[in-house]
N, CA, C and O of each residue as an XYZ file, in Angstrom:
464
protein
N     105.414    124.751     82.074
C     104.499    124.027     82.933
C     105.071    124.001     84.321
O     106.230    123.629     84.507
N     104.265    124.397     85.328
C     104.687    124.321     86.720
C     104.186    123.000     87.315
O     103.004    122.673     87.211
N     105.072    122.269     87.921
C     104.729    120.962     88.473
C     104.724    121.085     90.008
O     105.691    121.560     90.604
N     103.638    120.655     90.624
C     103.567    120.674     92.084
C     104.346    119.545     92.698
O     105.019    118.780     92.006
N     104.248    119.447     94.019
C     104.941    118.389     94.736
C     104.283    117.044     94.479
O     103.072    116.892     94.633
N     105.091    116.077     94.089
C     104.618    114.723     93.880
C     105.804    113.767     93.882
O     106.957    114.184     93.777
N     105.510    112.519     93.998
C     106.494    111.451     93.886
C     106.025    110.477     92.817
O     104.862    110.075     92.800
N     106.910    110.109     91.951
C     106.619    109.053     90.971
C     107.075    107.742     91.565
O     108.275    107.487     91.663
N     106.149    106.919     91.956
C     106.480    105.593     92.564
C     106.352    104.562     91.459
O     105.268    104.348     90.916
N     107.444    103.938     91.139
C     107.507    102.952     90.072
C     107.798    101.562     90.683
O     108.865    101.316     91.245
N     106.815    100.683     90.547
C     106.816     99.407     91.285
C     107.380     98.261     90.471
O     106.839     97.887     89.431
N     108.484     97.710     90.966
C     109.003     96.393     90.512
C     109.242     96.242     89.000
O     108.936     95.194     88.431
N     109.777     97.261     88.361
C     110.100     97.168     86.942
C     111.471     96.511     86.807
O     112.475     97.165     86.526
N     111.475     95.201     87.016
C     112.700     94.433     87.117
C     112.802     93.417     86.021
O     111.810     93.045     85.396
N     114.030     92.967     85.793
C     114.293     91.957     84.787
C     113.563     90.666     85.033
O     113.170     90.009     84.069
N     113.353     90.253     86.300
C     112.680     89.008     86.563
C     111.215     89.011     86.110
O     110.618     87.949     85.930
N     110.651     90.177     85.930
C     109.300     90.276     85.426
C     109.263     90.542     83.925
O     108.245     90.308     83.273
N     110.351     91.021     83.389
C     110.451     91.265     81.931
C     110.871     90.045     81.139
O     110.381     89.782     80.040
N     111.820     89.290     81.750
C     112.347     88.089     81.065
C     111.379     86.892     81.140
O     110.413     86.935     81.903
N     111.621     85.851     80.378
C     110.769     84.680     80.427
C     111.000     83.810     81.635
O     111.575     82.726     81.537
N     110.540     84.301     82.797
C     110.618     83.553     84.026
C     109.178     83.101     84.379
O     108.234     83.503     83.699
N     109.002     82.290     85.406
C     107.630     81.958     85.817
C     106.796     83.168     86.221
O     105.566     83.121     86.216
N     107.487     84.259     86.572
C     106.780     85.474     86.998
C     106.771     86.508     85.891
O     106.557     87.684     86.184
N     106.987     86.150     84.661
C     106.952     87.090     83.536
C     105.625     87.878     83.499
O     104.545     87.320     83.695
N     105.744     89.170     83.244
C     104.564     90.052     83.190
C     104.462     90.583     81.771
O     105.201     91.500     81.412
N     103.574     90.040     80.956
C     103.509     90.424     79.557
C     103.242     91.884     79.280
O     103.724     92.412     78.278
N     102.480     92.564     80.143
C     102.147     93.958     79.928
C     103.303     94.923     80.137
O     103.202     96.092     79.765
N     104.422     94.445     80.737
C     105.555     95.370     80.925
C     106.034     95.989     79.635
O     106.406     97.162     79.604
N     106.029     95.223     78.585
C     106.507     95.761     77.299
C     105.572     96.882     76.824
O     106.026     97.850     76.214
N     104.267     96.752     77.103
C     103.317     97.766     76.650
C     103.426     99.083     77.410
O     103.155    100.143     76.846
N     103.817     99.031     78.679
C     103.870    100.251     79.497
C     105.247    100.828     79.603
O     105.405    101.947     80.090
N     106.262    100.100     79.162
C     107.662    100.499     79.429
C     107.982    101.896     78.891
O     108.591    102.693     79.605
N     107.595    102.212     77.669
C     107.959    103.510     77.105
C     107.380    104.669     77.925
O     108.060    105.670     78.151
N     106.145    104.537     78.362
C     105.510    105.584     79.175
C     106.179    105.683     80.538
O     106.418    106.793     81.016
N     106.485    104.574     81.172
C     107.112    104.579     82.471
C     108.505    105.273     82.354
O     108.876    106.099     83.188
N     109.247    104.906     81.294
C     110.590    105.479     81.102
C     110.474    106.994     80.879
O     111.263    107.764     81.426
N     109.482    107.421     80.071
C     109.309    108.858     79.800
C     109.044    109.633     81.095
O     109.641    110.687     81.313
N     108.159    109.123     81.953
C     107.846    109.856     83.207
C     109.087    109.823     84.121
O     109.490    110.856     84.655
N     109.681    108.652     84.296
C     110.826    108.528     85.179
C     111.985    109.391     84.729
O     112.670    110.005     85.547
N     112.203    109.435     83.421
C     113.287    110.259     82.869
C     113.048    111.752     83.078
O     113.966    112.500     83.414
N     111.814    112.166     82.875
C     111.466    113.570     83.021
C     111.538    114.010     84.492
O     111.891    115.152     84.783
N     111.205    113.108     85.405
C     111.140    113.453     86.835
C     111.999    112.492     87.686
O     111.554    112.006     88.726
N     113.214    112.234     87.234
C     114.043    111.234     87.919
C     114.329    111.619     89.383
O     114.410    110.743     90.244
N     114.477    112.875     89.657
C     114.749    113.284     91.037
C     113.546    113.067     91.944
O     113.686    113.101     93.166
N     112.369    112.846     91.370
C     111.160    112.604     92.148
C     110.715    111.122     92.028
O     109.634    110.763     92.493
N     111.525    110.300     91.424
C     111.123    108.921     91.203
C     111.740    108.005     92.266
O     112.919    108.098     92.608
N     110.881    107.120     92.765
C     111.325    106.062     93.670
C     110.957    104.722     92.990
O     109.798    104.467     92.663
N     111.965    103.901     92.798
C     111.769    102.580     92.234
C     111.702    101.586     93.387
O     112.496    101.675     94.324
N     110.774    100.650     93.331
C     110.833     99.550     94.267
C     111.350     98.327     93.532
O     111.162     98.175     92.325
N     112.013     97.454     94.296
C     112.443     96.163     93.732
C     111.922     95.092     94.697
O     112.096     95.200     95.910
N     111.293     94.078     94.152
C     110.865     92.943     94.919
C     112.048     91.990     94.998
O     112.522     91.489     93.978
N     112.517     91.744     96.207
C     113.709     90.907     96.400
C     113.254     89.630     97.138
O     112.936     89.671     98.327
N     113.229     88.508     96.418
C     112.811     87.249     97.039
C     113.858     86.790     98.081
O     115.004     87.239     98.053
N     113.451     85.901     98.986
C     114.404     85.402     99.972
C     115.412     84.489     99.324
O     115.241     84.027     98.195
N     116.484     84.238    100.084
C     117.495     83.277     99.624
C     116.897     81.904     99.466
O     117.158     81.222     98.475
N     116.089     81.481    100.437
C     115.426     80.154    100.427
C     114.070     80.298    101.077
O     113.856     81.219    101.865
N     113.137     79.393    100.757
C     111.772     79.474    101.349
C     111.787     79.426    102.884
O     110.982     80.107    103.520
N     112.661     78.658    103.477
C     112.588     78.463    104.933
C     112.998     79.669    105.767
O     112.902     79.621    106.994
N     113.455     80.753    105.134
C     113.760     81.973    105.908
C     112.543     82.863    106.035
O     112.565     83.848    106.773
N     111.459     82.520    105.308
C     110.237     83.285    105.355
C     109.308     82.719    106.425
O     109.591     81.676    107.014
N     108.191     83.416    106.674
C     107.251     83.023    107.703
C     105.826     82.847    107.107
O     105.488     83.417    106.069
N     105.056     82.074    107.777
C     103.626     81.925    107.440
C     103.357     81.640    105.962
O     103.983     80.774    105.350
N     102.421     82.385    105.419
C     102.022     82.195    104.025
C     103.172     82.437    103.046
O     103.241     81.808    101.990
N     104.070     83.351    103.409
C     105.214     83.586    102.523
C     106.085     82.358    102.366
O     106.587     82.092    101.274
N     106.271     81.618    103.421
C     107.055     80.362    103.321
C     106.364     79.419    102.387
O     107.011     78.860    101.502
N     105.060     79.212    102.542
C     104.336     78.285    101.630
C     104.353     78.808    100.171
O     104.421     78.030     99.219
N     104.288     80.130    100.034
C     104.354     80.718     98.688
C     105.661     80.319     97.990
O     105.658     79.860     96.848
N     106.783     80.507     98.709
C     108.095     80.213     98.093
C     108.380     78.737     98.049
O     109.254     78.322     97.287
N     107.702     77.923     98.815
C     107.822     76.483     98.639
C     107.185     76.084     97.291
O     107.596     75.102     96.673
N     106.183     76.855     96.848
C     105.549     76.619     95.553
C     106.419     77.154     94.405
O     106.424     76.610     93.301
N     107.152     78.234     94.700
C     107.988     78.945     93.690
C     109.475     78.884     94.062
O     110.102     79.943     94.046
N     110.080     77.777     94.387
C     111.498     77.763     94.823
C     112.439     78.293     93.728
O     113.501     78.842     94.024
N     112.039     78.123     92.481
C     112.918     78.607     91.391
C     113.036     80.118     91.358
O     113.901     80.661     90.671
N     112.166     80.808     92.102
C     112.199     82.269     92.141
C     112.814     82.808     93.402
O     112.650     83.988     93.713
N     113.533     81.960     94.150
C     114.278     82.415     95.305
C     115.675     82.785     94.827
O     116.095     82.351     93.754
N     116.406     83.587     95.612
C     117.746     83.998     95.220
C     118.712     82.835     95.125
O     119.742     82.929     94.456
N     118.382     81.733     95.798
C     119.215     80.550     95.709
C     119.284     80.064     94.244
O     120.293     79.496     93.826
N     118.211     80.291     93.472
C     118.133     79.781     92.101
C     118.164     80.901     91.021
O     118.520     80.636     89.873
N     117.807     82.096     91.378
C     117.745     83.192     90.404
C     119.124     83.753     90.085
O     119.996     83.833     90.950
N     119.296     84.130     88.858
C     120.523     84.881     88.482
C     120.390     86.270     89.094
O     119.330     86.887     88.991
N     121.452     86.773     89.733
C     121.363     88.116     90.355
C     120.927     89.238     89.410
O     120.308     90.207     89.849
N     121.246     89.114     88.115
C     120.870     90.121     87.162
C     119.355     90.277     87.032
O     118.865     91.335     86.637
N     118.626     89.227     87.364
C     117.160     89.288     87.250
C     116.535     90.172     88.316
O     115.379     90.574     88.177
N     117.277     90.487     89.386
C     116.757     91.332     90.444
C     116.918     92.831     90.073
O     116.295     93.682     90.707
N     117.712     93.147     89.096
C     117.980     94.530     88.725
C     116.772     95.163     88.056
O     115.935     94.489     87.454
N     116.713     96.479     88.183
C     115.761     97.245     87.403
C     116.064     97.048     85.943
O     117.205     96.771     85.574
N     115.048     97.190     85.101
C     115.334     97.129     83.666
C     116.317     98.267     83.332
O     116.231     99.340     83.928
N     117.247     98.047     82.389
C     118.327     99.019     82.172
C     117.846    100.417     81.857
O     118.485    101.381     82.279
N     116.731    100.576     81.122
C     116.231    101.881     80.767
C     115.901    102.715     82.019
O     115.957    103.945     81.987
N     115.560    102.036     83.106
C     115.239    102.728     84.360
C     116.444    102.759     85.308
O     116.667    103.741     86.016
N     117.208    101.677     85.307
C     118.333    101.635     86.185
C     119.356    102.775     85.969
O     120.040    103.210     86.895
N     119.426    103.231     84.719
C     120.382    104.314     84.397
C     119.971    105.625     85.091
O     120.784    106.547     85.161
N     118.764    105.733     85.592
C     118.252    106.956     86.247
C     118.607    107.049     87.714
O     118.306    108.050     88.364
N     119.257    105.996     88.255
C     119.641    105.934     89.664
C     121.124    106.270     89.778
O     121.926    105.617     89.111
N     121.524    107.215     90.555
C     120.769    108.360     91.018
C     120.500    109.334     89.859
O     121.084    109.160     88.790
N     119.682    110.301     90.018
C     119.080    110.807     91.221
C     117.855    110.043     91.708
O     117.460    110.213     92.861
N     117.234    109.199     90.865
C     116.129    108.397     91.364
C     116.637    107.485     92.501
O     117.825    107.177     92.591
N     115.723    107.079     93.336
C     116.076    106.229     94.474
C     115.452    104.847     94.309
O     114.495    104.661     93.558
N     116.023    103.881     95.036
C     115.528    102.488     94.969
C     115.226    102.028     96.393
O     116.015    102.257     97.310
N     114.095    101.390     96.565
C     113.738    100.738     97.790
C     113.514     99.262     97.538
O     112.674     98.885     96.722
N     114.265     98.430     98.237
C     114.083     96.986     98.124
C     113.066     96.536     99.170
O     113.010     97.044    100.289
N     112.265     95.558     98.747
C     111.244     95.024     99.663
C     111.121     93.519     99.468
O     111.283     92.999     98.364
N     110.827     92.831    100.575
C     110.729     91.373    100.551
C     109.275     90.887    100.482
O     109.025     89.700    100.272
N     108.335     91.793    100.657
C     106.928     91.451    100.555
C     106.208     92.494     99.729
O     106.846     93.374     99.152
N     104.890     92.411     99.661
C     104.134     93.390     98.872
C     104.158     94.770     99.447
O     104.053     95.740     98.696
N     104.291     94.911    100.749
C     104.192     96.191    101.397
C     105.511     96.956    101.348
O     106.526     96.466    101.843
N     105.508     98.130    100.768
C     106.666     98.979    100.691
C     107.088     99.438    102.079
O     108.281     99.498    102.373
N     106.135     99.757    102.923
C     106.430    100.304    104.239
C     107.007     99.354    105.252
O     107.758     99.776    106.131
N     106.682     98.087    105.157
C     107.059     97.168    106.250
C     108.498     96.679    106.143
O     109.102     96.370    107.170
N     109.065     96.596    104.959
C     110.416     96.021    104.828
C     111.304     96.805    103.910
O     112.287     96.257    103.410
N     111.015     98.044    103.664
C     111.756     98.836    102.717
C     113.146     99.196    103.217
O     113.338     99.500    104.394
N     114.106     99.157    102.313
C     115.491     99.605    102.621
C     115.962    100.355    101.409
O     115.906     99.843    100.291
N     116.416    101.542    101.618
C     116.916    102.343    100.510
C     118.249    101.798    100.014
O     119.125    101.470    100.814
N     118.402    101.703     98.713
C     119.660    101.286     98.123
C     119.984    102.243     97.012
O     119.188    103.106     96.645
N     121.173    102.068     96.487
C     121.575    102.893     95.339
C     121.640    102.098     94.063
O     122.236    102.574     93.097
N     121.066    100.920     93.996
C     121.181    100.083     92.800
C     120.143    100.447     91.784
O     120.090     99.845     90.712
């Protein structure tokens, strides 16, 4: 099979959404095997994003500040650092896969490439 140019963009497959936190995402368990299969097959074309909350609500602006005032337990001040990591099945693919950390929903506005 010949594969054309593409990027596999894998959004926020992190422990904080897998584990029983206030932001738990129940469907992660249902899609995990498929996501791992694609990322494993095309790891050199995979970009993982990680949602990285602020240290405290008061470092954010506007609606984001109010959002984290509602969810202070999900700031880095209170979260275990391990919860920010990619799930292990995907984290093992870095490198060659790449990671972009972001502080808001938009990948383009605050992205920073990391090797985690």
